[in-house]
N, C-alpha and C positions, 0 to 999 in steps of 0.2 A: 504494499500499498504504499503511496504515495506522499509525499509530505507538500508538494506544490510546487517544483522546479525549481527547491531554493538555492540550489551551487550552478545556472544555467550558465556554462560558460567560463566554469572555474577552472584553473587550475590547481592542481588537488595531486600534492606526495602524500602518501600512508606509505612510514615507515615501520617495518612487520605488518605487513598486510597482504600476509600469505594466510593466513591461518587463525583461527579465533574468534578475536575481538575485531583484530586491525581487518580480516576481510569481507566480515560484516560491513563495516566502515565502507572501506572500498564496494563493496553492490552498493551501499546506501546513496554514495556522492556520484555513485554513475547514474543511479536511477534518479536522484536528483536535475542531472544534467551536466555535470561535470566532467572534463575529462581527469582519467586520474592514473599516478602513474605508482604504483602496489612495489616498493622496496619489500625486499626479503634475501633471507642469509642464501638461499636455497633455490635455486633455478626452476628444479619440475614443479611443486608448490606453485611460486607464482608465476611460470608459464601458463601454468596449467587456470590458476583464477580470470588473469587477461587474455584468456582462450574463451573460458567462462562472459565474458563480461564482453567481452566484443560478436561472440553468440547471441547476446542477451539486447547487443544494437548500442553499447557504449565506447567510448574511446577511450583505451587504454593499451598502458606500455607497462614491460617490467624493467624495474631499476635490481641490480643488484648491488647488496650491500648490507654490510656486516657494521653492524651499532656499533660491536664494541669497537670497532677500528676509527678515530676520531678522522681518518682521514676518510674513509668509505664513507662515511654518515654527509659530511660537508661534499663530496664527490657522489652522493644522491640528488641531492639538489642542484649541483651545479650540471647534472645530468640532464634537469627538467626544465631547466632557463635553457639546455642549450638544445634541448627537443622542440619548444612550445613558445618562447621569450621571455620566458616570465615564470613565475609561486606566486599564488593567491590565497593557496590555505596548506598547511604543515598539518600534516597528524606524525605524534610521536604514538605509535602502538609496542613497540618491542618491550619482550622484557622475559628476565633471568627469573625464575622462581625458585631451583633451586634452595635446600635449607639448609640450615646452619645457625645453629646458637652460638650467645658469647662467647662459649668456652669450649666448643671445637672447631668454629670456622679457622679459616688457616688463610695467611693475606693470601693466598690466589686463588682463595672463594672469595673473599673479601671484594679483592680486586677488579673480578668477573663480573661482581654487580655491580659497582660502581662503573666499569667501560657498560656496559648494557644498559643500566637506569638512569644512568646520570651523566659521563660523560657524553657519549651517542646522545643524546636528545640537548646537549647543552648544543656540539657542532651543528649540529642539525639546523639550531636556528639558529645561531649565529650565522649561516649560509644564505638560509630567507631570508631573515629578517636585512643583511645587506642587497641583497637584491632588489627586496622592496624599495628600501630607502635609496639606491640606485636610483630606481623610477619614482619616485617620491609619488608613491603608492600605497593604497592601505591593503591591508592583508590578518590574516585571522592563525592561529595555532591553538593549538586543542591538544595539551597534553595528556596521556593516559595512565592512572596513578593508581593509586590503591588504596581502601581505607586502611588498610596496613600503616598505613603510611603515620597517622595519628599514635600507636602504639605495637599493632599485631603482634601473634602467639611468639615465645619466645622461641620457637624453629626458624622464627624468619630473621634472626638481626642485622645478618648481611642488606638481605633485600629490606626491610626497612628503613635500613640508615641511608641510600640508597635514594629511594623513594620519598623520604622523607626530604633529602635535599632536590628531590626538583619538585617537591611539591613551594619550596621556599621558592624555587630559582623560576619556578612558572609567574610570581607576583612578583619577584624582581623584576626581570623582562617586561612587567606587562606595566610597571612603574616604570621604568626607563622608557615606555617606546609608546604612552599613550599620546605623547603630543603628533607623532606618527601617523595616529590611528589604524598602528597594528596594535591586533586583541588580542590577548593571550589570556588562555584559559586551562579549568584541570579538570578532569572528574577521578574521583575517589571514589572505583569501583570493588562491591562489595565480591563477595563467592558468584562465581559465573559458568555456566557450562559449557565448555569449552574443547575441546580436541588435546591442547596445553595441560587443562587441568585433570582430563582422567590420564593424563598418562605421569601426571603429580604424582595424582593418591595413588597410582598403581604402585611406582617407583617407590615413595617413601612413605608409603601409610599402610602396606598390603590391601590396597582395595582390591575389592571384587567385582563383577558384573554389574551390581544392586547397589552400587554405593550414592548413586544421587539418590533414588529414593529412599536409603536412610541414612543423607542428609536434610532430604527434605523435610522428613519427621520433625529434626530440628532446627527447622527455619519458620517464622511467624507466615508469609505467605503460599509455604507450602511447597515451595520451588525455591531451585537455584534463579539467578538473572539471567538474561538471557543474548547472548550478543548481539540478533538486532533490534533492541530493545535499545542496548547502549551506544547501535549506529545512531539510529536517529537523535539522538540527544548529541551526541555530537558533530552529526553536520546540521541541525540548532546554531550550535556554538559557532561554527564554522562560518553560518550562512548571516548577513546582514540582518536576516529575522529577530536576529540575537541581540541587536539595537549596539546600547552603548556598554555592554557588560565585556570590562576585564580586570584581570587580575583575582577572578572567580574560583577559587576549586571547588567543588561540589561534591558532595558526601551520596553516591550514587550507589546507595545499601539499605534492603529493608532494616539491617539493625538500627538505634539508635544511638550517635555519638551523646554519651554519657549520662543514656536513660541505664536506672539499676532494679535491680528486683528485691 
């Protein structure tokens, strides 16, 4: 179901766009009239999604980019600008969720989280904002963060450290470039039914095929969040329909922050 062509003729780069929430955002952006670049590490899933979007009548291209490499993060934007002459919207949806506590996290694991969840988005934003400033044009950026950035579980220590940094960075960049009409917002998403979450639950928590049903029993709305719901919210934030909003980090979850039983 469309929202009304909210991104018509916009050039959108979705980093981390080949699966899960990122892929849902890419689909929603094409549906809303955008030209979409799908940034992803693996060519297979990335090219498959681009083919799917093209079959649906959309214009899309695959951009090979590993956000763990700052140079590739910047190059993903440069490739979009080279192909289309500009970048109007950037979404940073890539994320590493491997587990680690304060006591068992190695320096290597910590650095991996910082690289993917914070440094990559930083340099992708740097490149996108530089293009917008060079053209004296407005633009929008949405960072997909996590509700765990407020504290999270003990086994998410390096993930929380990096994502909390991205939450602060989102506000910093929004403030720095508000007079340039570059709006930057974030979405702190909660527990979501994605391919990546399925793999994480099986790899780190011994989950079986019924893990989503079991999880649903413990959730207020009786189910996990869905990528397509998040995608519609991101499209709204990218579009002019979200008005003057910038620097907002929105908690998109069914658990109420600060609420206690």
